[in-house]
N, C-alpha and C positions, 0 to 999 in steps of 0.2 A: 242356181245360176244365179237369184237374187245374192247367193251365200257370198260367190264367189267373186262375185263385184266388192263386196261391203266390205269382205276379207281381204283385195285388195287394197280396198279405199285406205284401211286400215293402217296397211302396212307405208305406205306413201304417207301418213299420217304421223307415222311412227321413225320416218328417213326424213322428210321435213322438221321432227322436234327435234333428232340426232344433230341434223344438218345447223340447226338455229339454236340448238345450244353447242352445239359449236365452235361458232362463230362467236357465241356471246365469249365463249369463257380466252378461246383468242384472241375476243380485242382485251380484254381485262386482261391480258398475259401481257398480251405488252403494253399498255397503257404503264402498266409498272414497269418496266424496262426502262421505256420511255423515261417515267421519272428520274431514273437510275441515271442516265445521259442527262437529264439536264438538271438538275437536280446542284445546290453550291455544293462545292466539290469540299469544304470545308467541312458537311452537316450528311454526308454520305455515306459515308463506310458506319457512322455510329448506327445510321437506319437500315444497308443494305442487307443486312440475316435477314432482320424477324418479320419486318417489315415489306425488305420485300421477293428476294430471292425468296423467302419461305412463303410469303405468298401465293406467286407462279408456282410452285412447287404444290402446293393445297391444288390450285384449279386443274394443273396437269395432272395432278394423280386423279380427282373425279373424273374426264374423261374422256371419253372412248379410243382416245392417244392414236385419233391413225394419222396419216404421211401429213394430213394439211397439221395438224393440232404437233406432232413432233421436227417440221421444218420452224412453226413458230414457240418454239421454248427451244430449236438451236439458235434461232437468234434472239430469245432473251437473253442464254449464256454470253451468248457476243456479245450483246450490250452492255451487261452484269459485270463483262472483265473489263471492256476496255474503261467503260467509267472508273474499275476501282483502279488502274494501272495509270490514268490520270490525274488520283488526285497526288497532293501530297506526300503523304508518307503509305504509300503502296508498297510499299517493300516492307515496309515493321508490319504492315494489317496483316492477319494471318484470316482466313478465309474458310472458315467452318462446311461450307458445303462445297469444299473442292470438289476432295472424292467423293463425292453421292453426284456430282454436278456429272465429272470424269465418266465414272462407271455409265450412267444414261447414256452418255454419247457413243462411249461404249460397247452399247449394246445396240445402241439404233444401228454400229457399222456392221455390227459381227450376224444382226438380221438382215440385210441386204441383200440378194441375190450373189450370188458369184456366177451366172448364165448372164447377166441379162445387164442394162444399165437403165435405170428407169425413171432414176426422181433424183434429184440433187441433196436427197439427204446424205448419201456418205460425204461430199463433200466438202459439205459444211459441220457435216457433223465434224472430220477430220479440222477444219478450221477453228470448230470453237474450244478445240481439246490443243489446239496449239494458244489460245489467248485464257486457254485456264492456264498452260505450262508455266504462263508468266506468272500469276503468285502463287505466292505463298502461302500455307505451309509446301516446300518442295519437295518430289520423291523420290525415294530414295533411286540408286543408282536400274533397283531390277522393277520399280513399277516403270520409270518411262522406257524399262527395255520390252515392255511388257504393252503398253503403250504403241508404241514405234513397230511391234508383232505383227498386233492387231492388225494395224493400219496399211502392212503387210501383205497379211493373207486376207486381204480385206481387198482391194487391187492388182495384185501377181494373176490371180490366177482367172479374170478375168477373161472372155476369151478374144482375140484377135479383134484391133477395129473394125477392121474391114468387115468382117465378117459378120459381126453387130448391126453394121451398119446396113451391109446387105437380108439381113431378117427381119431391118424395120418396115413396117409396110407404108410409108408415104417416107418422099423423097424433104421434107420439113421431120419426120420423124430420125431419120437418119442427122440429119447436119443437128434437133437436139442430140442426138446421141454422142456425134461428135464434141461437142461443148462442153457435155459434161465429163467426156473422159478426159481433154483435154484440162479443164476445171480439175476432176480430183487429182492429175497424177500434179499439179501445180501446184494445191493444196496440200500433197505429202513432200514435193520440198522442201515449203513453208518450214510445214513442222519441221522436218529436220534440222532444216535453221533455228528455227527458233528453239529446239531442244540442248542444240550444239551450242546457242548463246549461254543460257542459262548453264550449262555446264560445260567449260570452253577449257575439257583435258582432254590430253592425247588418251588414257584409259577410258574415257567414253564414247569418241570418236571413234577406237578400235572396237569397243563394242558393237557403236552403227554399223561396222563396214562390217563383221562378221555375222551381224543379222542379216545382210545382205546377201553376201558370200556364199550363203547357203539354198539361195535360190540360183547361183551357177550354174549347178551344174544339177537343172530341174530337168525333165526328158521333154519339154514342151519350153518351143522355141519364143513361143512372145513372154513367157514369164522369165528366160534369160535376160531379155531384153530389156524390160522393164529394171529388173536388176540393174540392170550393166547405166543405164539410165539413172535411175537411182544415187547410183555411186559413182558418175557424175557429177552429180549434183551434191552429194555428200560432199567430197574430196574436195568444189572448190569454192560451199560452205567453207569444212576446214580452211583450206588456203589464205582464205579471207577473214578471218572470226581466229581461231586460235594462232596458225603459225608465221601469217605475215606479224601480228602483234606482240610476240615471243621472238621470235627469229632463233628458235633455238634450230640445233644438227637435227635429223630429221628421222630420224631414228626408226624408223616403220617402212624406209622404203622396200627396202629388202627383202622383207616380208606382204607384203602387196604388191610388189612385184612378180612376185612366186605363188602369185595368190589370181592375177588378174590376168597376165600376160598371156598364160597358156590358153586365153581364149577369144584372144586375136584372129585366132581357128577354126568362129565358129562359124554354126554350116548358117547364120542368118547374116545375110549387109551388114544390116541397121547396127548389129549386135557389136559388131569388128566395128565398123565406125565410134559405136560408145567405146568401146574397149581400149582402142587408140586416144581417144580423148583421157579417159583415165592417166592412161598411160602416162601424158602429155602433160600434164597434171603433175604425178609424182616427180617424173623429170623434172618439172618450173618448180619446185619445194627442193628438191633436191641439190638441182642447179645455181640457188640462189647466189652462195658463196663465188659461185664462177661461171665463165662467159659459158654461157651455153654454145657460140658459134653459132654451125650452120648444124646444129641436132634437129631443132622444131622444123626448119624447111628439111631437111632429111626426113624425118616422122613425117612430116605433109603430104611428100611424096609416095612414101610406104603405106600411106593410110589410101589414097586411090588406089595404090598396087593390090592391097588387103580388101576392097571392098568391091573391087570387080574382078578379084582370083576366076577364073574359069572351073578348077579344079585343088582337091589337096594337094598334090605337088607344086602348085604355083603358091598355094598361103602358106606352104611352110616355107620354101625362098624367102617370100615378104618377110612370114614371123622370123626368118633367122638375121635380117639384113636389120629387125626391128630389133631385137637381142642384140648385133655386134654396136649398131648407135648407141644402144642404153648402157653397155657397156663397160664406155669411156667415162659414165659417172655414176658404176655403183660402186660404192662403201663396199670394201673391202670385210671390214668389221662385222658388217651382216649376213658373211656370207650362210653363216650358219640359220640362219632364222628364213635365208630366200630357199635358200635348199629343204626345208620342213616344209614352208608353203606348196610346195614346187614336185615334192614328195605328196604331198597334199592331192593335190588337182591330177596329179598321175589318174591316183585313184577312184578319185568320184564323180573325174569329169568324162566325158563321152570320147571312141578313140580317137576320132582327128586331132582335138583339144585337148589328151594325155600325151601322145604323139608328138603336142607343138610342146607343153612341160616338158619333156623330155631334150628336148633342142635346145631352150634354151639352156636349159642343167648346162647340158656342156658346157654350149659358148660361154658363158659366162663363169664356167671356170678356165675353162683355155682362154679366154682374153683377162683377167684378174687374178685368176691362178696362183700367179708367182707371190704376190701380195697375203697370201692364205695360210701360209704354214701353222698361224698360231689357232686357225681354226678348221683342221686338220681334222682332228683328234673329235669334233666335236661334229664337223660332216660324214666323215665315214661312220658316227655311233648310230645317225641319222639314217643313213643308207641302208647300212646291216639292218636296223628296225623294223626295216619299210620292206625286209627284203622277203620276210614270209608272206604278208601281202600282196606281194606286187608276183603277180605267177610268169602274165601270157609274156612272151618272146620278144617280140619288139619291146616291151617296153623294159622287162627286165636287161637286156642287154646296154640298155644307158644308165642303167645303174653301174654296169659293171664299166665302162666307155668312163664315166664319171671318175673311179677308181684310180684305172689307167690313166686318165686324164693331170691328178692327181699325185698320180707316182712318179710321171714324167719329169713331173716342179718336184714334191718334197717325197723324192724316194726313203731315205731316211724317219720320216716323219708317219708313212702312210704304212711299211712295215712296224713300226712300233707297235703303230695300232692297233693291227692287224693280229702279233705276236699277245699283244693283252686280253684276248677272248681265252674264256674257257675252252678249255679240254677235258672230257674229247673234240675236236672239233666236229661239230656241225657242219651240216651240207650248202650252207648259206658260205660259213667262214672258207669253206674246201674253194668254193666257186670263185670268193676271190681270189687267193691262193692262185690258180689256176689260173686265171685272169691275167694276172700277174706273168704265169709260166709262159701262159699262148704268148704274149711281146713279144716278138727279136729282138727288138731294141730295148725291150727292160728285162730280159730272164739272167743272164749276165750279175748280169749288178744285183738284180736283186737273192741271186746263187752266194754271189760275193759278200756282200750286207749281214744277211744269215750264216753265211760261217765265221763273218768277223763275232757276231752276236754270239755266236756257244763256244769260241776262240776265248771271246770277252768272262762270258758268264762262269766260263770251266775257270780263268785264273785267278776270277773272285773269290771263286767260292769258298775256299778254303780263308780265306781271312773275315769270313761274314761269322760272327764271334756269337750267331743265335741269341742275338737282342731282344727278338722277338719273333716266334713262329712265325708268321708272318716273312719275317724280312729272309728268313732259312727256305721256310713256301717258294719267293718269290726269285731265289738265288737260282732255285730248282727248276723251277716250272718256264720260266725261258730260254734255256738249250732245249729243255724238253719240244717245247711250240716250236721252236725255231727248225728241231729234227722233222721234227711232224710235216712243216710248212714244206722246207725241203720237198718230199718227197711230191708231195703237192708239184708245186712247181716243176719239179723234173721231170711227173708225169705227164703233162700239158707243155711238153717241149717240141718243138715242131722239127726240131733238130738237134741230133745225140751231141755237137764240137763245142754244144757249150760246155755241157758234162764234161767232155773228153781233153775238153782245153784246163777243167778246173777241176780233174781228176788228184791230181798227185795232192793236190790242197785238199778235198773235196774228204779221201777214201778217213783220213787219219783221224779226220773231226768227229765221221760216225761212226767208226771202229773206236775211237774215248768213248763217247754216246752208250755204246752198246754197255764195255766196262765198264760203267765207270759205278761207284756204288753207293750213287745218293739217291741212283734211277729205281 
């Protein structure tokens, strides 16, 4: 019994010794960073590395590195960074410890639990990263990307706030958790703003947004919600930091709308609210040279509809109204970018949001398609390239309807694009031709255009003097493609009337193809 008591006493002494040593080290470390804060600014840069930062690192490495010392170390980093930034030559000063200190901060963040918020280490480390990011040497784009990525991975997977609060033991713990949560998200917002200020370029903004977009398709509602909230903050920071100063044309409007708009039908009402805020911010940047008129007021009303929608059908109706409001300011030259990201959303989003993506695509094409003539080949290539991956019936129907919408507006361009596909036709090309034949308003026009294509190609074939093998191949390929297309269109006709009317013109053209020596 006495041995047990002695052993327990020794353990207490050891614990006290560790606590005492940690307390001493912490005090020393704080003293060094305090020196940096209060030192004459013209003398700091010559001493801040070897005498101050080096000494702090020496003490920290020799410590037990518990939570208390981690927080002290983070506080040191923030004080030293701020002190350097306040010197006159801070922008010319290359802080040799920057990468090492960033490594420590990232390591702290990675080691924080993903199932709870128990300490301020996470958010304070993110704040410290923001301070360090302002110092030279600047990180590469990939380096900054890694910083942001790790911060997202540390915050977004946390359980929902209400769940963490419910699992806390006391009301006081619940308040602490809420405070830590709010401060963590605020620290992330500040970091994104800082990184954008240090690299105020459209390319870096696009990189940051794409990092966030990887979380849009998460299977967990709370992860998506945090990503949408962060996207709103990022767009606001970009508008204030970059776009408002350059006043350049907002060339990312189409691609970003395609990326974010489908999630206006997300299952979580708060997520839908953040998505609408993103759309409003995008519209504000796109509409700067214009008068937005009542668009903002209309979006505000639609936001209420979206957040209170009782079922998916009501969501689709409100989202469609929003698409029509946005279409008034949609830049037709960005149509291909919009279609590309919308297609990606159809592939990655949940079924409801994928359906919303299809609705937005149809509405934008219908409302703005008249001005998209030069974009038709690119749009059709994008739709065609995604057909092999989109097999679900209702989503695939959106692709066919998108082609039909374009065909009603730019029939010649659509037909020319489809004729450029390789022979023999694959099942996707066949389906596109048959969709044209299945439209009673288009079928006859499509056949007439195809007949003219064959006539024109055949009459010009003799004039091709084999300048190149490619020229001769193209001269032969188009009438053959048109003949195959006619077969698919006729196969899908809902009535034989169109064929009967065109038969006197169609039959000799096809007969000529059968006996054409070049085929």
